[in-house]
C-alpha positions as CSV (number, residue, x, y, z in Angstrom):
1,V,-76.5,17.1,-39.5
2,V,-79.2,14.4,-38.9
3,G,-79.7,13.6,-42.8
4,A,-78.1,14.3,-46.1
5,G,-79.2,13.2,-49.6
6,A,-78.8,13.8,-53.4
7,T,-81.4,13.5,-56.0
8,E,-81.6,10.0,-57.3
9,P,-81.5,9.1,-61.3
10,T,-84.5,10.1,-63.3
11,G,-87.3,8.9,-61.7
12,G,-86.1,8.6,-58.2
13,A,-86.9,10.3,-55.1
14,H,-85.6,14.1,-54.9
15,A,-82.7,15.1,-52.6
16,E,-85.1,16.2,-49.7
17,A,-87.1,13.2,-49.7
18,V,-83.8,11.3,-49.6
19,A,-82.4,13.4,-46.8
20,L,-85.7,13.2,-44.6
21,R,-85.8,9.4,-45.0
22,A,-82.2,9.4,-43.7
23,A,-83.3,11.9,-40.7
24,G,-86.4,10.2,-39.8
25,E,-88.2,11.6,-36.8
26,R,-85.3,13.9,-35.7
27,A,-86.2,15.8,-38.9
28,A,-88.7,17.7,-36.8
29,G,-88.0,21.3,-35.8
30,G,-85.3,21.3,-38.0
31,T,-83.6,23.4,-40.7
32,A,-83.2,21.5,-44.4
33,V,-80.5,23.3,-46.2
34,V,-81.0,22.6,-50.1
35,T,-79.4,24.2,-53.4
36,L,-82.8,24.3,-55.4
37,E,-85.9,25.6,-54.1
38,P,-88.5,22.5,-53.3
39,C,-90.9,21.4,-56.0
40,N,-94.3,22.3,-55.7
41,H,-95.8,20.0,-58.1
42,H,-96.7,16.4,-58.9
43,G,-94.1,14.8,-61.3
44,R,-92.5,11.4,-61.3
45,T,-92.3,12.1,-57.3
46,P,-94.8,13.9,-54.8
47,P,-93.9,17.6,-54.0
48,C,-91.0,18.1,-52.1
49,V,-92.7,20.5,-50.2
50,D,-95.1,18.3,-48.9
51,A,-92.8,16.2,-47.5
52,L,-91.1,19.0,-45.7
53,I,-94.1,20.1,-44.3
54,A,-95.3,16.8,-43.3
55,A,-91.8,15.9,-41.5
56,G,-91.9,18.9,-39.0
57,V,-89.1,20.9,-40.8
58,R,-89.2,24.5,-39.4
59,T,-87.0,26.1,-41.5
60,V,-85.9,25.9,-45.1
61,V,-82.7,27.5,-46.7
62,Y,-82.2,26.9,-50.5
63,A,-79.8,28.9,-52.8
64,V,-81.6,29.1,-56.0
65,A,-85.1,29.6,-57.2
66,D,-86.3,27.2,-59.8
67,P,-86.8,28.6,-63.0
68,N,-89.2,25.8,-64.3
69,P,-92.8,27.6,-63.9
70,A,-94.4,23.9,-63.5
71,A,-92.3,22.9,-60.0
72,A,-92.1,26.8,-59.0
73,G,-93.5,28.3,-55.7
74,G,-92.4,25.9,-53.3
75,G,-90.8,28.6,-51.4
76,E,-94.1,30.6,-51.0
77,R,-96.0,27.2,-50.3
78,L,-93.6,26.6,-47.5
79,R,-94.1,30.4,-46.3
80,A,-98.0,29.7,-46.2
81,A,-97.4,26.6,-44.0
82,G,-95.8,28.8,-41.3
83,L,-92.3,27.6,-42.1
84,A,-89.1,30.3,-42.1
85,V,-87.7,30.5,-45.6
86,H,-84.5,31.9,-46.6
87,V,-83.3,32.3,-50.0
88,G,-79.8,32.6,-51.9
89,L,-77.2,31.4,-49.5
90,D,-74.1,30.6,-51.9
91,A,-76.2,31.1,-54.9
92,D,-73.2,31.9,-57.1
93,Q,-71.5,28.9,-56.5
94,V,-74.2,26.8,-56.7
95,A,-75.4,28.0,-60.1
96,A,-71.7,27.5,-61.2
97,G,-71.5,24.0,-59.6
98,P,-74.0,21.2,-59.1
99,L,-76.8,22.6,-60.9
100,R,-74.7,24.3,-63.5
101,E,-75.9,22.0,-66.4
102,W,-79.5,21.6,-65.4
103,L,-80.1,25.6,-65.0
104,H,-78.7,25.8,-68.5
105,R,-81.2,23.7,-69.9
106,Q,-83.9,25.1,-68.1
107,R,-83.3,28.7,-68.8
108,T,-82.2,27.7,-72.7
109,G,-84.0,24.6,-73.6
110,Q,-80.9,23.6,-74.8
111,P,-77.9,20.8,-73.8
112,H,-74.9,22.2,-71.7
113,V,-71.8,21.6,-74.1
114,T,-68.5,21.4,-72.4
115,W,-65.4,21.4,-74.7
116,K,-62.4,19.5,-73.1
117,F,-58.9,19.3,-73.9
118,A,-55.6,18.0,-72.1
119,A,-52.4,19.9,-73.8
120,S,-49.0,21.0,-73.0
121,I,-48.0,24.6,-71.8
122,D,-47.7,25.4,-75.4
123,G,-51.0,24.3,-76.6
124,R,-50.0,21.1,-78.0
125,S,-52.4,17.6,-77.5
126,A,-49.4,15.3,-79.1
127,A,-46.1,14.9,-79.6
128,A,-44.6,15.5,-83.1
129,D,-44.5,11.7,-83.4
130,G,-48.2,11.8,-82.7
131,S,-47.8,10.1,-79.1
132,S,-50.0,11.7,-76.4
133,Q,-50.3,9.3,-73.6
134,W,-50.0,10.5,-71.0
135,I,-49.5,14.6,-71.3
136,T,-51.3,15.2,-67.9
137,G,-50.8,13.4,-64.5
138,E,-53.5,10.9,-62.6
139,Q,-55.0,13.7,-60.7
140,A,-56.1,15.3,-64.1
141,R,-57.2,12.0,-65.6
142,A,-59.1,11.2,-62.4
143,D,-60.9,14.4,-62.4
144,L,-61.6,13.7,-66.6
145,H,-63.3,10.4,-65.5
146,R,-65.4,11.9,-62.5
147,R,-66.6,14.5,-65.2
148,R,-67.4,11.7,-67.5
149,A,-69.6,10.1,-65.2
150,H,-71.4,13.0,-64.2
151,A,-72.1,14.0,-68.4
152,D,-74.9,12.6,-70.3
153,A,-73.0,12.0,-73.5
154,I,-69.2,12.5,-74.7
155,V,-68.8,13.4,-78.1
156,V,-65.8,12.5,-80.2
157,G,-65.3,12.7,-83.9
158,T,-64.3,9.9,-86.5
159,G,-60.6,11.0,-86.7
160,T,-60.2,10.3,-82.6
161,V,-61.7,7.0,-83.1
162,F,-59.5,5.7,-86.2
163,A,-56.2,7.3,-84.6
164,D,-56.9,6.4,-81.0
165,D,-59.2,3.9,-80.3
166,P,-60.8,5.4,-77.1
167,S,-63.5,3.5,-75.2
168,L,-64.8,6.6,-73.5
169,T,-66.1,4.9,-70.3
170,A,-65.8,6.8,-67.0
171,R,-63.5,5.0,-65.0
172,L,-63.0,4.6,-60.9
173,P,-59.6,5.5,-59.1
174,D,-59.0,1.7,-59.1
175,G,-59.7,1.2,-63.0
176,G,-63.0,-0.1,-62.6
177,L,-66.0,0.9,-64.5
178,D,-68.1,3.7,-62.6
179,A,-71.9,2.9,-61.9
180,R,-73.1,5.8,-64.2
181,Q,-71.9,5.8,-67.4
182,P,-72.6,8.6,-70.5
183,L,-73.7,7.7,-74.3
184,R,-70.7,7.6,-76.3
185,V,-71.4,9.5,-79.4
186,V,-69.2,9.2,-82.5
187,V,-69.5,12.4,-85.0
188,G,-68.7,12.1,-89.0
189,L,-69.6,10.7,-92.2
190,R,-66.8,7.9,-92.2
191,E,-68.5,4.5,-91.0
192,I,-66.2,3.4,-87.8
193,P,-64.9,-0.1,-87.7
194,P,-67.1,-2.6,-85.7
195,E,-64.3,-3.7,-83.6
196,S,-63.9,-0.1,-82.3
197,L,-63.8,0.0,-78.5
198,V,-66.4,2.7,-78.2
199,L,-68.8,0.4,-79.7
200,E,-68.0,-2.2,-77.0
201,G,-69.4,-3.3,-73.4
202,D,-72.7,-2.7,-71.8
203,S,-72.4,1.3,-72.2
204,P,-74.4,3.0,-74.8
205,S,-73.1,4.3,-78.2
206,L,-74.5,6.3,-80.9
207,Q,-72.7,7.3,-84.3
208,L,-74.4,10.7,-85.8
209,H,-73.6,10.8,-89.7
210,T,-72.9,14.8,-90.0
211,R,-70.4,17.0,-89.5
212,D,-72.6,20.1,-88.4
213,P,-72.3,20.9,-84.5
214,Q,-75.9,22.0,-84.4
215,E,-77.4,18.6,-85.8
216,V,-75.1,16.9,-83.1
217,V,-76.8,19.2,-80.5
218,R,-80.3,18.8,-81.9
219,A,-79.7,15.1,-82.1
220,L,-78.9,15.1,-78.3
221,A,-81.6,17.5,-77.2
222,D,-82.8,15.2,-74.6
223,R,-80.0,15.1,-72.7
224,T,-78.4,17.7,-70.3
225,D,-74.6,17.8,-69.7
226,I,-72.7,16.9,-73.2
227,L,-68.7,16.8,-73.0
228,V,-66.9,17.6,-76.4
229,E,-63.6,15.2,-76.4
230,G,-62.9,15.2,-79.9
231,G,-59.6,16.3,-81.7
232,P,-58.6,19.7,-82.9
233,T,-61.2,19.4,-86.2
234,L,-64.2,18.7,-84.0
235,A,-63.2,21.1,-81.2
236,G,-63.0,24.0,-84.1
237,A,-66.2,23.2,-85.8
238,F,-67.9,23.2,-82.4
239,L,-66.6,26.6,-81.3
240,R,-67.2,28.4,-84.8
241,A,-70.5,27.1,-84.5
242,G,-70.7,28.8,-81.1
243,V,-72.4,26.0,-79.4
244,V,-69.9,25.4,-76.8
245,D,-70.8,26.9,-73.2
246,R,-67.8,26.2,-71.1
247,I,-64.1,25.0,-71.8
248,L,-62.2,22.9,-69.4
249,G,-58.5,22.6,-70.3
250,Y,-56.0,20.1,-68.7
251,V,-52.8,22.0,-69.1
252,A,-49.4,20.0,-68.2
253,P,-45.9,21.8,-67.7
254,V,-44.2,20.4,-70.3
255,L,-43.4,21.8,-73.9
256,L,-44.0,19.7,-76.8
257,G,-43.9,21.8,-80.0
258,G,-44.9,20.8,-83.4
259,P,-47.7,20.7,-85.4
260,F,-50.5,18.9,-83.3
261,A,-52.3,22.1,-81.4
262,A,-55.7,21.2,-79.4
263,V,-57.7,23.3,-81.6
264,D,-57.8,23.9,-85.3
265,D,-59.7,26.6,-87.0
266,V,-62.1,28.8,-85.0
267,G,-62.7,31.1,-87.4
268,A,-60.5,34.0,-86.0
269,D,-58.4,35.4,-89.2
270,N,-57.0,38.2,-87.3
271,I,-56.7,39.4,-83.7
272,E,-59.7,41.5,-83.4
273,H,-61.8,38.0,-84.4
274,A,-60.7,36.0,-81.4
275,L,-63.0,34.2,-79.8
276,R,-62.9,36.0,-76.3
277,W,-63.4,33.9,-73.0
278,R,-63.9,34.7,-69.3
279,Y,-61.5,32.5,-67.0
280,E,-64.0,31.2,-64.1
281,S,-61.4,29.2,-62.3
282,V,-57.9,27.8,-62.0
283,E,-57.3,24.7,-60.1
284,L,-54.1,22.8,-59.4
285,L,-54.5,19.2,-60.1
286,G,-51.0,17.5,-59.0
287,S,-48.7,19.2,-61.4
288,D,-51.1,20.4,-63.8
289,L,-53.7,23.2,-64.0
290,L,-57.5,22.8,-64.8
291,I,-58.5,26.1,-66.2
292,S,-62.3,26.7,-66.6
293,L,-63.6,29.3,-69.1
294,V,-67.1,30.4,-69.7
295,R,-68.7,33.0,-72.2
C-alpha cells in the first residue's frame, strides 16, 4: 500500500484524492481500491476519475456503484481511458458498513435513523430505583461514543433531559471530546432548563417543539445519520411511526426486573402485531452484546 485516505468533511477532498496525494508518483501503474465508484462530476471538488487517470493508475476496484445520477458514470469513464475496472468486491459489507447511511439517503432522500438502547438481559434500561449508570461496560460505552462522533445528530426527549441531564457529546477513550461532534437535538413541548448540559459547550444543540417523529425527521432532512437515544416514550413513538431503519442494542448480562423497560408502547397490542426485525449482526464487546437489527 503506497497511499490511503478517507473522504474529508463536506467540501474537502474525496478519498481518492487524499490517497493519491499520499502516494505521489508511486501511484503510477498501481491499483486503486475504493468503496464507492469514483465520481465523474464537478461539485465542490474536481472529478476523482480525472485524478486517477492523471496519476497513471492502471486498475480501479470499487465495491458499490454511485446511485447519484449526477456523479455516476465514473467506471465507464475509466474504462474509456483504458483502465481496468472491477466492480462489486465486498459490496454487501461496504453497503452495510461505511456507506450505509449515505447510500440510504441517496436511495430514499431521507436521513438514516438508528434507535440505540442499552439494557439488561431482561430488557430494562434502569433499576427499580431509576439508577442506570452503568448497565453496560466500558467497551460498550466506548463503542457508543465512536458512533456518536460518526452521527450527524443525536435525538432525545425532554424527559431524558429532565431525568438524566445528559451532555450528549462524543468522547474519546481518554475522556476528551472528539473533534467531530453531532448536533444535539431535544424533542418535546416542555422548555428545558437553560442550565441543561445539552446546551453547554461548543457543540451545537437544537430543541424541536414537537412530539411527532415524522416532523423531527423532516426538520433534520439535511442530515444523513440520525441516532435516537431517547427514553422508552420517544423510542416507542419513533418505532410506531415507522421511521427507524436500524436498531442497535447494547445488552448487558445482568437482571434488573422492575418497571423500566427500554421501550414503551410500539403499537403491538397482540403477538400478530409485533414489529418484526431481522438480525444483522451480534458482536461481543467485553461482557456485553451489541445486537444490530434491520428491517
